[in-house]
C-alpha positions in Angstrom: 43.5 -7.6 -50.3 42.1 -10.8 -52.1 41.3 -12.2 -48.5 39.6 -9.1 -47.6 37.5 -9.0 -50.7 36.7 -12.7 -50.3 35.4 -12.0 -46.7 33.2 -9.1 -47.8 31.7 -11.2 -50.6 30.9 -14.1 -48.5 29.0 -11.8 -45.8 27.1 -10.2 -48.7 26.1 -13.7 -50.1 25.0 -15.0 -46.8 22.9 -11.8 -45.9 21.2 -12.1 -49.6 20.4 -15.7 -48.9 18.7 -15.1 -45.5 15.2 -14.2 -46.3 14.5 -13.5 -42.6 17.2 -10.8 -42.7 15.8 -9.2 -45.8 12.3 -9.1 -44.2 13.3 -7.6 -41.0 15.8 -5.1 -42.4 13.9 -3.9 -45.6 10.1 -4.7 -45.6 9.3 -4.0 -42.0 10.9 -0.5 -41.9 9.0 0.3 -45.1 5.6 -0.9 -43.8 6.1 1.0 -40.4 7.5 4.2 -42.1 4.5 4.0 -44.4 2.1 3.8 -41.5 3.7 6.7 -39.4 3.9 8.7 -42.4 0.2 8.4 -43.1 -0.4 9.2 -39.3 1.5 12.5 -39.4 -0.1 13.8 -42.5 1.2 12.0 -45.4 2.0 14.2 -48.4 0.2 17.0 -46.9 -3.3 16.1 -48.2 -4.6 14.2 -45.3 -7.2 16.0 -43.0 -6.6 15.5 -39.5 -9.5 13.6 -37.4 -12.0 15.4 -35.0 -11.3 14.8 -31.2 -14.0 12.6 -29.4 -15.4 14.8 -26.6 -18.0 14.0 -24.1 -20.4 16.8 -23.0 -22.2 17.0 -19.6 -24.9 19.5 -20.0 -26.1 20.5 -16.4 -26.8 24.2 -17.3 -30.4 24.2 -18.6 -30.2 28.1 -19.0 -30.0 29.8 -22.6 -26.3 30.5 -22.3 -25.3 27.1 -21.2 -27.3 25.5 -23.9 -25.9 27.8 -26.5 -22.3 26.8 -25.4 -23.2 23.2 -25.8 -24.7 23.7 -29.2 -21.7 25.7 -30.3 -19.3 22.9 -29.2 -21.4 20.3 -31.0 -21.1 22.5 -34.2 -17.4 22.9 -34.1 -15.8 21.0 -37.0 -12.9 19.9 -34.8 -14.9 18.1 -32.2 -17.2 15.1 -32.3 -19.3 15.8 -29.2 -21.5 13.2 -27.4 -23.8 14.2 -24.5 -23.4 12.0 -21.5 -24.1 12.0 -17.8 -21.2 12.7 -15.4 -20.8 9.1 -14.6 -20.8 7.9 -18.1 -18.5 10.7 -19.3 -15.9 9.8 -16.5 -16.0 6.0 -17.5 -15.7 6.7 -21.1 -12.6 8.9 -20.4 -11.1 6.4 -18.1 -11.4 3.6 -20.7 -10.0 5.7 -23.5 -13.2 5.8 -25.5 -13.3 9.7 -25.2 -10.3 11.9 -25.2 -12.0 14.4 -22.7 -15.2 15.4 -21.3 -16.5 18.9 -20.7 -18.8 19.5 -17.7 -20.8 22.5 -17.8 -22.3 23.1 -14.4 -25.7 24.4 -13.3 -26.0 28.2 -13.4 -22.8 28.5 -15.6 -24.4 31.0 -18.0 -25.6 33.5 -15.2 -22.2 33.3 -13.3 -20.1 33.6 -16.4 -22.0 36.8 -17.4 -21.6 38.4 -13.7 -18.0 37.5 -13.8 -17.5 39.2 -17.1 -17.7 42.7 -15.9 -17.6 42.4 -12.0 -15.3 40.8 -9.6 -17.9 38.2 -9.2 -16.5 34.6 -8.6 -15.7 33.0 -11.8 -17.7 29.7 -12.5 -15.5 26.6 -13.4 -16.0 24.2 -16.2 -14.5 21.0 -15.3 -12.6 19.3 -18.1 -11.9 15.6 -17.6 -9.1 14.3 -20.0 -7.1 11.2 -20.7 -3.6 11.7 -19.2 -2.1 9.6 -22.0 -3.5 12.3 -24.4 -2.5 15.5 -22.4 -1.8 17.4 -25.8 -5.6 17.3 -26.5 -6.3 19.2 -23.2 -4.8 22.3 -24.5 -6.8 22.1 -27.8 -10.1 21.2 -26.1 -9.7 24.3 -23.6 -8.7 26.8 -26.5 -11.9 25.7 -28.5 -14.0 25.9 -25.2 -12.7 29.3 -24.4 -13.5 30.7 -28.0 -17.1 29.5 -27.8 -17.7 30.6 -24.4 -16.3 34.2 -24.8 -18.3 34.7 -27.9 -21.7 33.5 -26.6 -21.3 35.0 -23.0 -20.3 38.5 -24.4 -23.0 38.3 -26.9 -25.5 37.9 -24.2 -24.0 40.5 -21.9 -23.9 43.1 -24.6 -27.3 42.6 -26.1 -29.3 39.8 -24.4 -31.9 40.1 -21.6 -29.6 38.5 -19.1 -27.0 41.3 -19.8 -29.5 44.2 -19.5 -30.7 42.7 -16.1 -27.1 42.2 -14.9 -26.2 45.8 -16.1 -29.3 47.3 -14.2 -28.3 45.3 -11.1 -24.8 46.4 -11.2 -25.8 50.2 -11.6 -28.0 49.9 -8.6 -25.4 48.3 -6.5 -23.0 51.1 -7.2 -25.5 54.0 -6.0 -23.7 56.2 -3.6 -20.3 54.7 -4.4 -17.4 57.0 -5.7 -16.9 55.0 -8.9 -17.8 57.4 -11.5 -15.8 55.7 -14.3 -17.5 52.4 -13.7 -20.9 54.1 -13.5 -20.3 55.9 -16.7 -19.2 52.9 -18.5 -22.3 50.7 -17.3 -24.6 53.6 -18.2 -23.2 53.7 -21.7 -23.5 49.9 -21.9 -27.1 50.2 -20.8 -27.9 52.4 -23.6 -26.2 50.3 -26.2 -28.1 47.3 -24.9 -31.5 49.1 -25.6 -30.4 50.0 -29.2 -31.3 47.8 -32.0 -27.7 47.2 -33.1 -27.1 45.3 -29.8 -29.4 42.4 -30.7 -27.5 39.4 -31.8 -28.0 39.0 -35.5 -28.8 42.4 -36.2 -25.8 43.3 -38.0 -26.1 41.3 -41.4 -27.1 38.2 -39.4 -23.8 38.2 -37.3 -23.9 36.0 -34.2 -22.7 39.0 -32.0 -20.5 38.9 -29.0 -16.5 39.1 -28.8 -14.7 37.1 -31.3 -11.0 36.6 -32.2 -9.7 40.1 -33.7 -7.6 38.4 -36.2 -7.2 35.5 -38.6 -4.2 33.5 -39.6 -2.8 32.4 -43.0 -0.7 29.2 -42.8 2.1 28.7 -45.4 4.5 25.9 -45.1 8.1 26.9 -45.6 11.1 25.0 -46.5 14.8 26.1 -47.2 14.9 24.6 -50.7 13.2 24.0 -54.0 10.7 21.6 -52.6 7.5 22.7 -54.3 5.4 19.9 -52.7 6.2 21.4 -49.2 6.5 18.9 -46.2 6.1 15.3 -46.8 5.7 13.3 -43.5 6.9 10.0 -45.3 10.3 11.7 -45.7 10.8 12.0 -41.9 9.0 8.6 -41.0 11.3 6.7 -43.7 14.5 8.5 -41.9 13.4 7.6 -38.6 12.4 4.0 -39.3 15.4 3.4 -41.8 17.9 4.5 -39.1 16.2 2.3 -36.4 16.1 -0.8 -38.4 19.5 -0.4 -40.1 21.0 0.0 -36.6 19.3 -3.4 -35.8 21.4 -4.8 -38.7 24.4 -3.4 -36.7 23.3 -5.3 -33.7 22.9 -8.5 -35.7 26.4 -7.9 -37.1 27.8 -7.7 -33.7 26.0 -10.6 -32.6 27.1 -12.7 -35.6 30.8 -12.0 -34.4 30.1 -13.1 -31.1 28.4 -16.3 -32.4 31.5 -17.0 -34.6 33.8 -16.6 -31.6 31.5 -19.1 -29.6 31.5 -21.6 -32.4 35.4 -21.3 -33.1 35.0 -20.0 -36.7 36.5 -16.7 -35.6 39.6 -18.3 -34.2 39.9 -20.4 -37.4 40.0 -17.4 -39.6 42.6 -15.9 -37.4 44.7 -19.0 -37.6 44.8 -18.6 -41.5 47.3 -16.0 -43.0 44.7 -13.2 -42.3 45.2 -10.5 -39.6 42.6 -9.6 -36.9 42.2 -6.1 -38.6 41.6 -7.6 -42.0 38.8 -9.8 -40.6 37.0 -7.2 -38.6 37.4 -4.4 -41.3 36.0 -7.0 -43.9 33.1 -7.6 -41.5 32.6 -3.8 -41.2 32.8 -3.2 -44.7 30.1 -5.8 -45.8 27.7 -4.6 -43.1 28.3 -0.9 -44.4 27.7 -2.0 -48.0 24.4 -3.8 -46.9 23.3 -0.7 -44.7 23.9 1.8 -47.5 21.9 -0.3 -50.1 19.1 -0.9 -47.7 18.6 2.7 -47.0 18.8 3.7 -50.6 16.1 1.1 -51.5 14.0 2.3 -48.7 14.2 6.0 -49.9 13.8 4.7 -53.4 10.5 3.2 -52.5 9.4 6.3 -50.8 10.4 8.4 -53.9 8.3 6.0 -56.2 5.3 5.4 -54.0 5.0 8.3 -51.6 6.5 11.2 -53.8 9.3 12.1 -51.3 11.6 14.6 -52.9 15.3 14.0 -52.4 16.4 17.6 -53.0 20.0 17.2 -52.6 20.9 13.7 -54.1 24.7 14.2 -53.5 24.3 15.3 -49.8 21.8 12.2 -49.4 24.2 9.7 -50.8 26.9 11.2 -48.3 24.7 11.2 -45.1 23.6 7.6 -46.1 27.1 6.4 -46.6 28.5 7.9 -43.4 25.4 6.3 -41.5 26.2 3.0 -42.9 29.8 3.4 -41.8 28.5 4.3 -38.4 26.1 1.4 -38.3 29.3 -0.9 -39.0 31.4 0.6 -36.3 28.4 0.2 -33.8 28.2 -3.6 -34.6 32.0 -3.8 -33.9 31.5 -2.0 -30.7 28.8 -4.4 -29.6 30.9 -7.4 -30.7 33.9 -6.0 -28.8 32.3 -5.3 -25.4 29.6 -8.0 -25.5 30.1 -11.0 -23.1 27.8 -13.5 -24.6 25.4 -13.1 -27.6 22.5 -13.3 -25.4 23.5 -10.7 -23.0 24.7 -8.4 -25.7 21.7 -8.5 -27.7 19.4 -7.3 -25.0 21.8 -4.4 -24.0 22.4 -3.5 -27.7 18.6 -3.5 -28.6 18.1 -1.3 -25.5 20.8 1.0 -26.4 19.6 1.3 -29.9 15.9 2.0 -29.1 17.1 4.8 -26.7 19.4 6.4 -29.4 16.6 6.3 -31.8 14.1 7.8 -29.4 16.5 10.7 -28.7 17.4 11.0 -32.2 13.6 12.0 -32.9 12.6 9.0 -35.0 9.4 8.4 -33.0 8.7 11.9 -31.6 9.8 15.3 -32.9 12.6 16.4 -30.8 11.1 19.8 -30.0 8.7 17.9 -27.7 11.5 16.9 -25.5 12.5 19.0 -22.5 15.3 21.5 -23.2 17.8 19.4 -21.3 16.9 16.2 -23.3 17.2 18.3 -26.5 20.7 19.3 -25.5 21.8 15.6 -24.6 20.4 14.5 -27.9 23.1 16.4 -29.7 25.5 13.9 -28.2 23.6 11.0 -29.8 24.5 9.8 -33.3 21.2 9.1 -34.5 20.1 12.6 -34.1 22.6 13.7 -36.7 21.7 11.0 -39.1 17.9 11.6 -39.0 18.4 15.5 -39.1 20.9 14.9 -42.0 18.3 12.8 -44.0 15.6 15.3 -43.2 17.9 18.2 -44.5 18.6 16.4 -47.7 14.8 15.5 -48.3 11.9 17.8 -47.3 13.9 20.5 -45.7 15.9 21.0 -49.1 19.0 22.3 -47.4 22.4 22.7 -49.0 25.5 20.7 -48.8 26.7 22.5 -45.7 23.9 20.9 -43.5 25.0 17.5 -45.3 28.7 18.2 -44.2 27.8 18.8 -40.6 25.8 15.5 -40.3 28.4 13.5 -42.1 31.2 14.9 -39.9 29.4 14.1 -36.7 28.4 10.5 -38.0 32.1 10.0 -39.0 33.3 11.2 -35.6 31.0 8.8 -33.8 32.0 6.0 -36.2 35.7 6.6 -35.5 35.2 6.7 -31.8 33.2 3.4 -31.9 35.7 1.7 -34.2 38.9 2.7 -32.2 37.3 1.5 -29.0 36.3 -1.7 -30.5 39.8 -2.5 -32.1 41.5 -1.6 -29.0 39.2 -4.0 -26.8 39.8 -6.8 -29.5 43.6 -6.3 -29.5 43.8 -6.2 -25.7 41.6 -9.5 -25.4 44.0 -11.2 -27.7 47.1 -9.9 -26.3 
């Protein structure tokens, strides 16, 4: 036991004396987590930026110009008028996230297509494929403006009256009494003062969304401040960089084997299990302390609320043990330090990505979401989220802890079996 504690103490002293290790494993994750947390909303007080959109106004008619003006007035968009060539070049370079091309004659054609089976005009939307999420947002805002302006013109504008009269004339002699009755009623409404845009208390007129929404953030526990994006970003970046610590631990064992230090330790009256467990214990202690310091910084500076401290400590401790066993696994199956480092970093980044540290897991396809349940980082990040902004109880912590300990036991058992087989 004295040898075990001496080995653990030695590893802790070496780590604390290495300023580079402290920088990489503590300062960098805090800085990156703070950056990503601010990008995704911070403490819920940050207003999202507008979308840069280029507008190609080819329709000189009244409806087309009004659609363009409405897009410019939308608070969610930052619209810049351009030519087609300039807009295409700006989107291609990433200077504009999308471009809306309103073709010639769009207003008249859209009005004809609203009530008749006339061909529908097309608005071309150019978009940056690296920002495909923006496409749906731009199309939704475009649909809202076009529907309101075109319907207002068709119900009360001069173009709508002319189109209604033309449609009635085209239906003369046809057995469409319901359609003729509808268009006749519409013609009477268009002639009334109530059909004029702005007549009813200054309203714009036209069809608009028949409902509004009331947004309310929901958490499962007593987290009065609601969602704090810093909580998730610190969980993701903490898991990533602490796993890098596990990689360094495994590479350290491989370097010790190459230099002969590992063999000299085994030549002393110390067993293989003691050496490996001491190395794993010191790595687990460092990992646990680093994670607690990171979240302590998040609590003080970014007001992250740890709703369940006991559950948080349990999840953090299990993740520290998982990190140590992951390092042993790298050391056991690594051929050389150089080869093992490259493969281990790739595996770590893959696990972090699938765990939801970089992107929310719901953005992944269904089959990827199912696969991610077999990734230990998914349980670590979900467990930390559950103990912070979600405010879940100890049952959620228990599931995350059990999953992580299961992976830790698996990794540790495989590593010990490989070490013993190599030394047999």
